[in-house]
N, C-alpha and C positions, 0 to 999 in steps of 0.2 A: 224721488229727487234727493240727492245727497245733502246732508246737514252741513251748513256752512261752518259751524264750529269744528266738526270732525274733519272736514276738508282742510281747514286752515292748519290743523295740527299734523295731518298726514303730509301735507306739502313740505313741512319743515324737516321731514325725516329723509336722510340719504337713501334709505331702503326703498322709498317710493319715488325718488327724484327723477327717474327716467320714464315714468309712466306718462302717457298722454292724458289730457284732462278727462276723456271718456273712461279710460281705464281706472284712473284715480276715483272717479265717481262710483264705479262698480265696487271697488274696495271699500269706499266710504259707506256704501249701502249695506255692506256686510258687517260693519262695526256695531258693536253693542256697548254703549257707554255704561260703565259700572262705577259705583262709589263704595269705597271701603272706609271703615272707621279706624282711627289710630289704634294700633296693636292687633288689628284683625289679621288672621292668617289667610293668605290668598291660596296657597297650595303648599303641600308638604313634600319633602324629599322622597323620591320614589313614586309619588302619586302622578298619574297621567293628567296633564293639564291641557286644556284646549285653547289654542290660539295665542296670538301675540298680545302682550299686555303693554300698552303705551301709557306711561305716567304723564298726565297733563299737569298735575300739581302734586305737591307733597313729596314724600320720600318713602322708599321701601328698604327694608333690611333683608339681605339674603343670608341665611344661616345654613349650616350643615351639621348633622349629628356626628359627633366625634365617637370613636370606639368606646369611650367611657360613658357615653350617653349624654354628655353635655352638648349644648348648642353653641357653635362657634360661628361668629360673624365672618363671612367670607367676601362680602361686598355690599354695596348699596345701589339703589336706583333712584334717580332724581327726576324732576320734571323734564320732559322731552327726551327721556331715555326709555328703552323698552327691554323686556325680558321674554324668553320663550319664543324667539324668532325662528327656531327650527320648525 
């Protein structure tokens, strides 16, 4: 049975808006809740990452390695936004 917390957050996402309740439940059953600490790196540029990451709370910073080796901020992700949707 799908977790109510997960279902409530998935329902808010345009990506899943057209799914029937039964289909949304299947997606919700495949969700694995994760918790990250402030400053923790979720994945690095060029690294293969698995699955969509939906931010329920907090904020993520997206950086890219510049040619000189410095990390450049190229975006942010906030609550109810996601990354890695491909």
